[in-house]
Jmol script that loads the backbone (N, CA, C; Angstrom):
load data "model"
ATOM      1  N   MET A   1      10.364  11.018  -0.186  1.00  0.00           N
ATOM      2  CA  MET A   1       9.010  10.705   0.024  1.00  0.00           C
ATOM      3  C   MET A   1       8.923   9.440  -1.261  1.00  0.00           C
ATOM      4  N   ARG A   2       8.289   8.372  -0.866  1.00  0.00           N
ATOM      5  CA  ARG A   2       7.862   7.282  -1.741  1.00  0.00           C
ATOM      6  C   ARG A   2       6.468   7.098  -1.903  1.00  0.00           C
ATOM      7  N   LYS A   3       6.002   6.597  -3.095  1.00  0.00           N
ATOM      8  CA  LYS A   3       4.822   6.636  -3.509  1.00  0.00           C
ATOM      9  C   LYS A   3       4.553   5.286  -4.194  1.00  0.00           C
ATOM     10  N   ALA A   4       3.113   4.692  -4.003  1.00  0.00           N
ATOM     11  CA  ALA A   4       2.898   3.287  -4.776  1.00  0.00           C
ATOM     12  C   ALA A   4       1.357   3.530  -4.932  1.00  0.00           C
ATOM     13  N   LYS A   5       1.043   2.931  -6.253  1.00  0.00           N
ATOM     14  CA  LYS A   5      -0.231   2.739  -6.782  1.00  0.00           C
ATOM     15  C   LYS A   5      -0.822   1.548  -5.846  1.00  0.00           C
ATOM     16  N   ILE A   6      -1.854   1.877  -5.494  1.00  0.00           N
ATOM     17  CA  ILE A   6      -2.951   0.572  -4.929  1.00  0.00           C
ATOM     18  C   ILE A   6      -3.880   0.268  -6.130  1.00  0.00           C
ATOM     19  N   LEU A   7      -3.723  -1.127  -6.448  1.00  0.00           N
ATOM     20  CA  LEU A   7      -4.496  -1.702  -7.172  1.00  0.00           C
ATOM     21  C   LEU A   7      -5.286  -2.575  -6.843  1.00  0.00           C
ATOM     22  N   TYR A   8      -6.551  -2.650  -7.159  1.00  0.00           N
ATOM     23  CA  TYR A   8      -7.823  -3.302  -6.842  1.00  0.00           C
ATOM     24  C   TYR A   8      -8.163  -4.193  -7.793  1.00  0.00           C
ATOM     25  N   LYS A   9      -8.023  -5.643  -7.868  1.00  0.00           N
ATOM     26  CA  LYS A   9      -8.226  -6.168  -8.984  1.00  0.00           C
ATOM     27  C   LYS A   9      -7.635  -5.788 -10.269  1.00  0.00           C
ATOM     28  N   ASP A  10      -6.498  -5.364 -10.332  1.00  0.00           N
ATOM     29  CA  ASP A  10      -5.714  -4.797 -11.313  1.00  0.00           C
ATOM     30  C   ASP A  10      -6.135  -3.582 -12.063  1.00  0.00           C
ATOM     31  N   GLU A  11      -7.004  -2.764 -11.316  1.00  0.00           N
ATOM     32  CA  GLU A  11      -7.640  -1.637 -11.409  1.00  0.00           C
ATOM     33  C   GLU A  11      -6.904  -0.349 -10.347  1.00  0.00           C
ATOM     34  N   GLU A  12      -6.425   0.815 -10.714  1.00  0.00           N
ATOM     35  CA  GLU A  12      -5.903   1.713  -9.876  1.00  0.00           C
ATOM     36  C   GLU A  12      -7.000   2.252  -9.169  1.00  0.00           C
ATOM     37  N   ALA A  13      -6.899   1.845  -7.895  1.00  0.00           N
ATOM     38  CA  ALA A  13      -8.038   2.629  -6.892  1.00  0.00           C
ATOM     39  C   ALA A  13      -7.321   3.933  -6.195  1.00  0.00           C
ATOM     40  N   GLY A  14      -6.250   4.043  -6.033  1.00  0.00           N
ATOM     41  CA  GLY A  14      -5.473   5.151  -5.126  1.00  0.00           C
ATOM     42  C   GLY A  14      -4.096   5.151  -5.207  1.00  0.00           C
ATOM     43  N   VAL A  15      -3.735   5.875  -4.196  1.00  0.00           N
ATOM     44  CA  VAL A  15      -2.140   6.199  -4.008  1.00  0.00           C
ATOM     45  C   VAL A  15      -1.979   6.213  -2.691  1.00  0.00           C
ATOM     46  N   LEU A  16      -0.730   5.327  -2.083  1.00  0.00           N
ATOM     47  CA  LEU A  16      -0.109   5.422  -0.787  1.00  0.00           C
ATOM     48  C   LEU A  16       1.088   6.394  -0.806  1.00  0.00           C
ATOM     49  N   THR A  17       1.430   7.160   0.188  1.00  0.00           N
ATOM     50  CA  THR A  17       2.515   8.004  -0.030  1.00  0.00           C
ATOM     51  C   THR A  17       3.133   7.569   1.598  1.00  0.00           C
ATOM     52  N   GLN A  18       4.480   7.337   1.318  1.00  0.00           N
ATOM     53  CA  GLN A  18       5.252   7.606   2.803  1.00  0.00           C
ATOM     54  C   GLN A  18       6.066   8.668   2.508  1.00  0.00           C
ATOM     55  N   HIS A  19       5.872   9.684   3.609  1.00  0.00           N
ATOM     56  CA  HIS A  19       6.464  11.183   3.631  1.00  0.00           C
ATOM     57  C   HIS A  19       7.787  10.919   4.151  1.00  0.00           C
ATOM     58  N   ASP A  20       8.703  11.950   4.175  1.00  0.00           N
ATOM     59  CA  ASP A  20      10.047  12.001   4.523  1.00  0.00           C
ATOM     60  C   ASP A  20      10.046  11.826   6.094  1.00  0.00           C
ATOM     61  N   ASP A  21       9.059  12.230   6.924  1.00  0.00           N
ATOM     62  CA  ASP A  21       8.889  12.039   8.252  1.00  0.00           C
ATOM     63  C   ASP A  21       8.437  10.711   8.666  1.00  0.00           C
ATOM     64  N   GLY A  22       8.072   9.679   7.623  1.00  0.00           N
ATOM     65  CA  GLY A  22       7.822   8.348   8.100  1.00  0.00           C
ATOM     66  C   GLY A  22       6.527   8.290   8.036  1.00  0.00           C
ATOM     67  N   SER A  23       5.644   9.276   8.256  1.00  0.00           N
ATOM     68  CA  SER A  23       4.268   9.266   8.212  1.00  0.00           C
ATOM     69  C   SER A  23       3.542   8.424   6.865  1.00  0.00           C
ATOM     70  N   PHE A  24       2.266   8.391   6.557  1.00  0.00           N
ATOM     71  CA  PHE A  24       1.730   7.817   5.568  1.00  0.00           C
ATOM     72  C   PHE A  24       0.585   8.645   5.288  1.00  0.00           C
ATOM     73  N   THR A  25      -0.027   8.427   3.929  1.00  0.00           N
ATOM     74  CA  THR A  25      -1.036   9.238   3.200  1.00  0.00           C
ATOM     75  C   THR A  25      -1.778   8.263   2.443  1.00  0.00           C
ATOM     76  N   PHE A  26      -3.029   8.014   2.452  1.00  0.00           N
ATOM     77  CA  PHE A  26      -3.729   7.125   1.290  1.00  0.00           C
ATOM     78  C   PHE A  26      -5.099   7.986   0.907  1.00  0.00           C
ATOM     79  N   SER A  27      -4.980   7.968  -0.463  1.00  0.00           N
ATOM     80  CA  SER A  27      -6.165   8.729  -1.166  1.00  0.00           C
ATOM     81  C   SER A  27      -6.628   7.787  -2.100  1.00  0.00           C
ATOM     82  N   TYR A  28      -7.927   7.838  -2.441  1.00  0.00           N
ATOM     83  CA  TYR A  28      -8.604   7.234  -3.869  1.00  0.00           C
ATOM     84  C   TYR A  28      -8.368   8.160  -4.888  1.00  0.00           C
ATOM     85  N   ASN A  29      -8.193   7.372  -6.120  1.00  0.00           N
ATOM     86  CA  ASN A  29      -8.214   8.410  -7.369  1.00  0.00           C
ATOM     87  C   ASN A  29      -9.497   8.688  -7.678  1.00  0.00           C
ATOM     88  N   ASP A  30      -9.641  10.057  -8.275  1.00  0.00           N
ATOM     89  CA  ASP A  30     -10.997  10.658  -8.873  1.00  0.00           C
ATOM     90  C   ASP A  30     -11.690   9.744  -9.409  1.00  0.00           C
ATOM     91  N   THR A  31     -11.285   8.931 -10.538  1.00  0.00           N
ATOM     92  CA  THR A  31     -11.836   8.012 -11.166  1.00  0.00           C
ATOM     93  C   THR A  31     -12.530   6.955 -10.480  1.00  0.00           C
ATOM     94  N   TRP A  32     -11.695   6.089  -9.640  1.00  0.00           N
ATOM     95  CA  TRP A  32     -12.195   5.182  -8.554  1.00  0.00           C
ATOM     96  C   TRP A  32     -13.697   5.962  -7.727  1.00  0.00           C
ATOM     97  N   MET A  33     -13.248   7.125  -7.405  1.00  0.00           N
ATOM     98  CA  MET A  33     -14.363   7.811  -6.563  1.00  0.00           C
ATOM     99  C   MET A  33     -15.513   8.081  -7.521  1.00  0.00           C
ATOM    100  N   ALA A  34     -15.678   8.330  -8.723  1.00  0.00           N
ATOM    101  CA  ALA A  34     -16.555   8.735  -9.420  1.00  0.00           C
ATOM    102  C   ALA A  34     -17.462   7.408  -9.921  1.00  0.00           C
ATOM    103  N   ASP A  35     -17.096   6.251  -9.636  1.00  0.00           N
ATOM    104  CA  ASP A  35     -17.738   5.133 -10.141  1.00  0.00           C
ATOM    105  C   ASP A  35     -18.271   4.420  -8.823  1.00  0.00           C
ATOM    106  N   ASN A  36     -19.535   4.555  -8.830  1.00  0.00           N
ATOM    107  CA  ASN A  36     -20.219   4.298  -7.548  1.00  0.00           C
ATOM    108  C   ASN A  36     -20.249   2.558  -7.421  1.00  0.00           C
ATOM    109  N   ASN A  37     -19.978   1.801  -8.585  1.00  0.00           N
ATOM    110  CA  ASN A  37     -19.553   0.468  -8.262  1.00  0.00           C
ATOM    111  C   ASN A  37     -18.471  -0.072  -7.721  1.00  0.00           C
ATOM    112  N   LYS A  38     -17.340   0.859  -7.928  1.00  0.00           N
ATOM    113  CA  LYS A  38     -16.023   0.493  -7.268  1.00  0.00           C
ATOM    114  C   LYS A  38     -16.300   0.582  -5.527  1.00  0.00           C
ATOM    115  N   PRO A  39     -15.722  -0.773  -4.950  1.00  0.00           N
ATOM    116  CA  PRO A  39     -15.756  -0.836  -3.519  1.00  0.00           C
ATOM    117  C   PRO A  39     -14.763   0.195  -2.742  1.00  0.00           C
ATOM    118  N   ASP A  40     -14.840   0.041  -1.335  1.00  0.00           N
ATOM    119  CA  ASP A  40     -13.786   0.570  -0.596  1.00  0.00           C
ATOM    120  C   ASP A  40     -12.697  -0.767  -0.966  1.00  0.00           C
ATOM    121  N   ILE A  41     -11.493  -0.298  -0.523  1.00  0.00           N
ATOM    122  CA  ILE A  41     -10.552  -1.425  -0.467  1.00  0.00           C
ATOM    123  C   ILE A  41     -10.344  -1.871   0.834  1.00  0.00           C
ATOM    124  N   SER A  42     -10.765  -1.201   1.817  1.00  0.00           N
ATOM    125  CA  SER A  42     -10.638  -1.660   3.321  1.00  0.00           C
ATOM    126  C   SER A  42     -12.005  -1.022   4.198  1.00  0.00           C
ATOM    127  N   LEU A  43     -12.646  -1.838   4.908  1.00  0.00           N
ATOM    128  CA  LEU A  43     -13.289  -1.469   5.801  1.00  0.00           C
ATOM    129  C   LEU A  43     -12.642  -0.089   6.668  1.00  0.00           C
ATOM    130  N   THR A  44     -11.450  -0.076   6.925  1.00  0.00           N
ATOM    131  CA  THR A  44     -10.706   0.853   7.649  1.00  0.00           C
ATOM    132  C   THR A  44     -10.322   2.249   6.796  1.00  0.00           C
ATOM    133  N   LEU A  45     -10.614   1.836   5.209  1.00  0.00           N
ATOM    134  CA  LEU A  45     -10.203   2.887   4.331  1.00  0.00           C
ATOM    135  C   LEU A  45     -11.376   3.205   3.658  1.00  0.00           C
ATOM    136  N   PRO A  46     -12.551   3.797   4.266  1.00  0.00           N
ATOM    137  CA  PRO A  46     -13.584   3.747   3.391  1.00  0.00           C
ATOM    138  C   PRO A  46     -13.631   4.837   2.050  1.00  0.00           C
ATOM    139  N   LYS A  47     -14.611   4.613   1.078  1.00  0.00           N
ATOM    140  CA  LYS A  47     -14.343   5.083  -0.051  1.00  0.00           C
ATOM    141  C   LYS A  47     -15.160   6.804   0.066  1.00  0.00           C
ATOM    142  N   ILE A  48     -14.130   7.576   0.631  1.00  0.00           N
ATOM    143  CA  ILE A  48     -14.656   8.968   0.840  1.00  0.00           C
ATOM    144  C   ILE A  48     -13.502   9.966  -0.062  1.00  0.00           C
ATOM    145  N   ARG A  49     -13.664  11.058  -0.029  1.00  0.00           N
ATOM    146  CA  ARG A  49     -12.793  12.027  -0.921  1.00  0.00           C
ATOM    147  C   ARG A  49     -11.662  12.622   0.223  1.00  0.00           C
ATOM    148  N   GLN A  50     -11.706  12.365   1.399  1.00  0.00           N
ATOM    149  CA  GLN A  50     -10.846  13.169   2.078  1.00  0.00           C
ATOM    150  C   GLN A  50      -9.508  12.251   1.941  1.00  0.00           C
ATOM    151  N   GLU A  51      -8.196  12.648   2.158  1.00  0.00           N
ATOM    152  CA  GLU A  51      -7.408  11.819   2.280  1.00  0.00           C
ATOM    153  C   GLU A  51      -7.159  11.121   3.729  1.00  0.00           C
ATOM    154  N   PHE A  52      -6.530   9.959   4.022  1.00  0.00           N
ATOM    155  CA  PHE A  52      -6.113   9.432   5.120  1.00  0.00           C
ATOM    156  C   PHE A  52      -4.879   9.483   5.774  1.00  0.00           C
ATOM    157  N   HIS A  53      -4.666  10.069   6.935  1.00  0.00           N
ATOM    158  CA  HIS A  53      -3.289  10.269   7.133  1.00  0.00           C
ATOM    159  C   HIS A  53      -2.920   9.351   8.524  1.00  0.00           C
ATOM    160  N   SER A  54      -1.660   8.872   8.642  1.00  0.00           N
ATOM    161  CA  SER A  54      -1.171   8.159   9.787  1.00  0.00           C
ATOM    162  C   SER A  54       0.063   8.342   9.964  1.00  0.00           C
ATOM    163  N   LYS A  55       0.650   8.326  11.337  1.00  0.00           N
ATOM    164  CA  LYS A  55       2.118   8.175  11.884  1.00  0.00           C
ATOM    165  C   LYS A  55       2.694   6.798  11.452  1.00  0.00           C
ATOM    166  N   PHE A  56       1.993   5.812  11.157  1.00  0.00           N
ATOM    167  CA  PHE A  56       2.494   4.423  10.905  1.00  0.00           C
ATOM    168  C   PHE A  56       1.672   3.834   9.595  1.00  0.00           C
ATOM    169  N   LEU A  57       2.357   3.058   9.037  1.00  0.00           N
ATOM    170  CA  LEU A  57       1.698   2.423   8.064  1.00  0.00           C
ATOM    171  C   LEU A  57       0.194   1.655   8.477  1.00  0.00           C
ATOM    172  N   PHE A  58      -0.662   2.152   7.491  1.00  0.00           N
ATOM    173  CA  PHE A  58      -2.179   1.714   7.952  1.00  0.00           C
ATOM    174  C   PHE A  58      -2.261   0.177   8.148  1.00  0.00           C
ATOM    175  N   PRO A  59      -2.963  -0.269   9.175  1.00  0.00           N
ATOM    176  CA  PRO A  59      -3.134  -1.483   9.567  1.00  0.00           C
ATOM    177  C   PRO A  59      -3.381  -2.263   8.424  1.00  0.00           C
ATOM    178  N   PHE A  60      -4.545  -2.008   7.737  1.00  0.00           N
ATOM    179  CA  PHE A  60      -4.700  -2.596   6.269  1.00  0.00           C
ATOM    180  C   PHE A  60      -3.363  -3.378   5.463  1.00  0.00           C
ATOM    181  N   PHE A  61      -2.588  -2.274   5.271  1.00  0.00           N
ATOM    182  CA  PHE A  61      -1.317  -2.672   4.635  1.00  0.00           C
ATOM    183  C   PHE A  61      -0.534  -3.352   5.252  1.00  0.00           C
ATOM    184  N   TYR A  62      -0.300  -3.041   6.594  1.00  0.00           N
ATOM    185  CA  TYR A  62       0.667  -3.458   7.532  1.00  0.00           C
ATOM    186  C   TYR A  62       0.174  -4.862   7.471  1.00  0.00           C
ATOM    187  N   ASN A  63      -0.949  -5.415   7.655  1.00  0.00           N
ATOM    188  CA  ASN A  63      -1.268  -7.055   7.550  1.00  0.00           C
ATOM    189  C   ASN A  63      -1.061  -7.581   6.390  1.00  0.00           C
ATOM    190  N   MET A  64      -0.881  -7.015   5.256  1.00  0.00           N
ATOM    191  CA  MET A  64      -0.520  -7.588   4.212  1.00  0.00           C
ATOM    192  C   MET A  64       1.201  -8.016   4.086  1.00  0.00           C
ATOM    193  N   LEU A  65       1.873  -7.537   5.052  1.00  0.00           N
ATOM    194  CA  LEU A  65       3.264  -7.923   5.162  1.00  0.00           C
ATOM    195  C   LEU A  65       3.592  -9.264   5.724  1.00  0.00           C
ATOM    196  N   PRO A  66       4.662  -9.945   5.058  1.00  0.00           N
ATOM    197  CA  PRO A  66       5.150 -11.215   5.647  1.00  0.00           C
ATOM    198  C   PRO A  66       5.508 -11.165   7.000  1.00  0.00           C
ATOM    199  N   GLU A  67       5.477 -12.381   7.721  1.00  0.00           N
ATOM    200  CA  GLU A  67       6.014 -12.518   9.130  1.00  0.00           C
ATOM    201  C   GLU A  67       6.933 -13.391   9.457  1.00  0.00           C
ATOM    202  N   GLY A  68       7.652 -13.290  10.473  1.00  0.00           N
ATOM    203  CA  GLY A  68       8.507 -14.195  11.278  1.00  0.00           C
ATOM    204  C   GLY A  68       9.688 -14.707  10.105  1.00  0.00           C
ATOM    205  N   SER A  69       9.860 -16.007   9.742  1.00  0.00           N
ATOM    206  CA  SER A  69      10.803 -16.447   9.033  1.00  0.00           C
ATOM    207  C   SER A  69      10.719 -16.020   7.496  1.00  0.00           C
ATOM    208  N   ASN A  70       9.508 -16.023   7.035  1.00  0.00           N
ATOM    209  CA  ASN A  70       9.225 -15.443   5.692  1.00  0.00           C
ATOM    210  C   ASN A  70       9.727 -14.094   5.699  1.00  0.00           C
ATOM    211  N   LYS A  71       9.369 -13.193   6.335  1.00  0.00           N
ATOM    212  CA  LYS A  71       9.952 -11.775   6.583  1.00  0.00           C
ATOM    213  C   LYS A  71      11.464 -11.740   6.568  1.00  0.00           C
ATOM    214  N   GLN A  72      11.822 -12.521   7.327  1.00  0.00           N
ATOM    215  CA  GLN A  72      13.497 -12.428   7.181  1.00  0.00           C
ATOM    216  C   GLN A  72      14.219 -12.883   5.829  1.00  0.00           C
ATOM    217  N   VAL A  73      13.482 -14.052   5.447  1.00  0.00           N
ATOM    218  CA  VAL A  73      14.120 -14.292   4.104  1.00  0.00           C
ATOM    219  C   VAL A  73      13.804 -13.313   2.997  1.00  0.00           C
ATOM    220  N   VAL A  74      12.539 -12.747   2.950  1.00  0.00           N
ATOM    221  CA  VAL A  74      12.425 -11.734   2.110  1.00  0.00           C
ATOM    222  C   VAL A  74      13.289 -10.375   2.244  1.00  0.00           C
ATOM    223  N   CYS A  75      13.583 -10.091   3.403  1.00  0.00           N
ATOM    224  CA  CYS A  75      14.140  -8.676   3.776  1.00  0.00           C
ATOM    225  C   CYS A  75      15.760  -9.230   3.264  1.00  0.00           C
ATOM    226  N   LYS A  76      16.335 -10.412   3.466  1.00  0.00           N
ATOM    227  CA  LYS A  76      17.658 -10.873   3.394  1.00  0.00           C
ATOM    228  C   LYS A  76      17.789 -10.803   1.935  1.00  0.00           C
ATOM    229  N   LEU A  77      16.825 -11.582   1.383  1.00  0.00           N
ATOM    230  CA  LEU A  77      17.256 -11.691  -0.234  1.00  0.00           C
ATOM    231  C   LEU A  77      17.078 -10.221  -1.002  1.00  0.00           C
ATOM    232  N   ASN A  78      16.409  -9.586  -0.596  1.00  0.00           N
ATOM    233  CA  ASN A  78      15.902  -7.930  -1.360  1.00  0.00           C
ATOM    234  C   ASN A  78      16.723  -6.825  -0.579  1.00  0.00           C
ATOM    235  N   ARG A  79      17.388  -7.253   0.356  1.00  0.00           N
ATOM    236  CA  ARG A  79      18.418  -6.234   1.165  1.00  0.00           C
ATOM    237  C   ARG A  79      17.667  -5.044   1.780  1.00  0.00           C
ATOM    238  N   ILE A  80      16.284  -5.498   2.461  1.00  0.00           N
ATOM    239  CA  ILE A  80      15.325  -4.367   2.885  1.00  0.00           C
ATOM    240  C   ILE A  80      15.394  -4.500   4.440  1.00  0.00           C
ATOM    241  N   ASP A  81      15.590  -3.455   5.096  1.00  0.00           N
ATOM    242  CA  ASP A  81      15.534  -3.297   6.510  1.00  0.00           C
ATOM    243  C   ASP A  81      14.409  -3.833   7.037  1.00  0.00           C
ATOM    244  N   GLN A  82      14.268  -4.907   8.235  1.00  0.00           N
ATOM    245  CA  GLN A  82      13.203  -5.333   8.590  1.00  0.00           C
ATOM    246  C   GLN A  82      11.952  -4.143   9.167  1.00  0.00           C
ATOM    247  N   THR A  83      12.802  -3.215   9.307  1.00  0.00           N
ATOM    248  CA  THR A  83      11.480  -2.151   9.789  1.00  0.00           C
ATOM    249  C   THR A  83      11.160  -1.251   8.770  1.00  0.00           C
ATOM    250  N   ASP A  84      11.643  -1.516   7.469  1.00  0.00           N
ATOM    251  CA  ASP A  84      11.120  -0.682   6.370  1.00  0.00           C
ATOM    252  C   ASP A  84       9.951  -1.373   5.761  1.00  0.00           C
ATOM    253  N   TYR A  85       8.838  -1.062   6.462  1.00  0.00           N
ATOM    254  CA  TYR A  85       7.898  -1.662   6.062  1.00  0.00           C
ATOM    255  C   TYR A  85       6.970  -1.078   4.788  1.00  0.00           C
ATOM    256  N   PHE A  86       7.272   0.189   4.190  1.00  0.00           N
ATOM    257  CA  PHE A  86       6.840   0.432   2.813  1.00  0.00           C
ATOM    258  C   PHE A  86       7.602  -0.299   1.891  1.00  0.00           C
ATOM    259  N   GLY A  87       9.085  -0.256   2.100  1.00  0.00           N
ATOM    260  CA  GLY A  87       9.749  -1.257   1.101  1.00  0.00           C
ATOM    261  C   GLY A  87       9.237  -2.581   1.080  1.00  0.00           C
ATOM    262  N   LEU A  88       9.437  -3.174   2.274  1.00  0.00           N
ATOM    263  CA  LEU A  88       8.588  -4.665   2.223  1.00  0.00           C
ATOM    264  C   LEU A  88       7.253  -4.959   1.661  1.00  0.00           C
ATOM    265  N   LEU A  89       6.499  -3.554   1.803  1.00  0.00           N
ATOM    266  CA  LEU A  89       4.918  -3.850   1.091  1.00  0.00           C
ATOM    267  C   LEU A  89       5.265  -3.691  -0.398  1.00  0.00           C
ATOM    268  N   ILE A  90       6.066  -2.927  -0.944  1.00  0.00           N
ATOM    269  CA  ILE A  90       6.178  -2.864  -2.515  1.00  0.00           C
ATOM    270  C   ILE A  90       6.876  -3.815  -3.262  1.00  0.00           C
ATOM    271  N   THR A  91       7.867  -4.726  -2.310  1.00  0.00           N
ATOM    272  CA  THR A  91       8.663  -5.702  -2.649  1.00  0.00           C
ATOM    273  C   THR A  91       7.372  -7.033  -2.943  1.00  0.00           C
ATOM    274  N   THR A  92       6.921  -7.027  -1.751  1.00  0.00           N
ATOM    275  CA  THR A  92       6.034  -8.421  -1.613  1.00  0.00           C
ATOM    276  C   THR A  92       4.715  -8.555  -2.346  1.00  0.00           C
ATOM    277  N   THR A  93       4.056  -7.138  -2.492  1.00  0.00           N
ATOM    278  CA  THR A  93       2.767  -7.422  -3.101  1.00  0.00           C
ATOM    279  C   THR A  93       2.481  -6.780  -4.222  1.00  0.00           C
ATOM    280  N   LYS A  94       3.796  -6.674  -5.245  1.00  0.00           N
ATOM    281  CA  LYS A  94       3.757  -5.778  -6.613  1.00  0.00           C
ATOM    282  C   LYS A  94       3.006  -6.931  -7.555  1.00  0.00           C
ATOM    283  N   TYR A  95       3.519  -8.231  -7.548  1.00  0.00           N
ATOM    284  CA  TYR A  95       2.744  -9.468  -8.152  1.00  0.00           C
ATOM    285  C   TYR A  95       1.769 -10.073  -7.977  1.00  0.00           C
ATOM    286  N   ASP A  96       1.429 -10.350  -6.596  1.00  0.00           N
ATOM    287  CA  ASP A  96       0.564 -11.253  -5.855  1.00  0.00           C
ATOM    288  C   ASP A  96       0.306 -10.674  -4.562  1.00  0.00           C
ATOM    289  N   SER A  97      -0.799 -11.164  -4.009  1.00  0.00           N
ATOM    290  CA  SER A  97      -1.158 -10.737  -2.539  1.00  0.00           C
ATOM    291  C   SER A  97      -2.297 -11.708  -2.255  1.00  0.00           C
ATOM    292  N   ILE A  98      -2.596 -11.773  -0.981  1.00  0.00           N
ATOM    293  CA  ILE A  98      -3.331 -12.807  -0.636  1.00  0.00           C
ATOM    294  C   ILE A  98      -4.923 -12.386  -0.830  1.00  0.00           C
ATOM    295  N   GLY A  99      -5.001 -11.021  -1.062  1.00  0.00           N
ATOM    296  CA  GLY A  99      -6.340 -10.743  -1.378  1.00  0.00           C
ATOM    297  C   GLY A  99      -6.418  -9.984  -2.684  1.00  0.00           C
ATOM    298  N   ALA A 100      -7.202  -8.962  -2.964  1.00  0.00           N
ATOM    299  CA  ALA A 100      -7.581  -8.450  -4.565  1.00  0.00           C
ATOM    300  C   ALA A 100      -6.612  -7.212  -4.505  1.00  0.00           C
ATOM    301  N   VAL A 101      -5.798  -6.751  -3.467  1.00  0.00           N
ATOM    302  CA  VAL A 101      -5.225  -5.493  -3.534  1.00  0.00           C
ATOM    303  C   VAL A 101      -3.705  -5.802  -3.731  1.00  0.00           C
ATOM    304  N   ARG A 102      -3.202  -5.089  -4.575  1.00  0.00           N
ATOM    305  CA  ARG A 102      -1.660  -5.065  -4.961  1.00  0.00           C
ATOM    306  C   ARG A 102      -1.262  -3.565  -4.783  1.00  0.00           C
ATOM    307  N   VAL A 103       0.138  -3.492  -4.746  1.00  0.00           N
ATOM    308  CA  VAL A 103       0.971  -2.265  -4.351  1.00  0.00           C
ATOM    309  C   VAL A 103       2.186  -2.286  -5.306  1.00  0.00           C
ATOM    310  N   ILE A 104       2.072  -1.084  -6.278  1.00  0.00           N
ATOM    311  CA  ILE A 104       3.180  -0.948  -7.214  1.00  0.00           C
ATOM    312  C   ILE A 104       3.763   0.354  -6.883  1.00  0.00           C
ATOM    313  N   LYS A 105       5.062   0.340  -6.824  1.00  0.00           N
ATOM    314  CA  LYS A 105       6.031   1.295  -6.584  1.00  0.00           C
ATOM    315  C   LYS A 105       5.717   2.578  -7.818  1.00  0.00           C
ATOM    316  N   ILE A 106       5.687   3.818  -7.440  1.00  0.00           N
ATOM    317  CA  ILE A 106       5.588   4.530  -8.391  1.00  0.00           C
ATOM    318  C   ILE A 106       7.079   5.291  -8.629  1.00  0.00           C
ATOM    319  N   GLU A 107       7.669   5.287  -9.680  1.00  0.00           N
ATOM    320  CA  GLU A 107       9.108   5.458  -9.648  1.00  0.00           C
ATOM    321  C   GLU A 107       8.890   7.129  -9.778  1.00  0.00           C
ATOM    322  N   TRP A 108       9.833   7.820  -9.793  1.00  0.00           N
ATOM    323  CA  TRP A 108      10.081   9.232  -9.642  1.00  0.00           C
ATOM    324  C   TRP A 108       9.778   9.698 -10.980  1.00  0.00           C
ATOM    325  N   GLU A 109       8.752  10.724 -11.106  1.00  0.00           N
ATOM    326  CA  GLU A 109       8.307  11.111 -12.129  1.00  0.00           C
ATOM    327  C   GLU A 109       8.992  12.285 -12.738  1.00  0.00           C
TER     328      GLU A 109
END
end "model"
wireframe off; spacefill off
backbone 0.3
color backbone group
């Protein structure tokens, strides 16, 4: 199992988990949920108390991944399998991304 903090404008909004079977879960943090001024991170991941489950990486996060030759270069330089979408996500979005969301790997606690 691998986990990552989801930051929205540098504030922790929730946690993305990749389970051992390859499925994914996303949930908002309680503090994010308690503040009515905090937005959804995506229209497809509305701010509700339920966990979101998917057999595949959620489209919102998948669309943050590099494509084509950029993906090939990132995978080669970082020794990431091109089908390891979670690994690619935490590598390419930890410092910067196109939008307000960043993804930071949670090391084993």
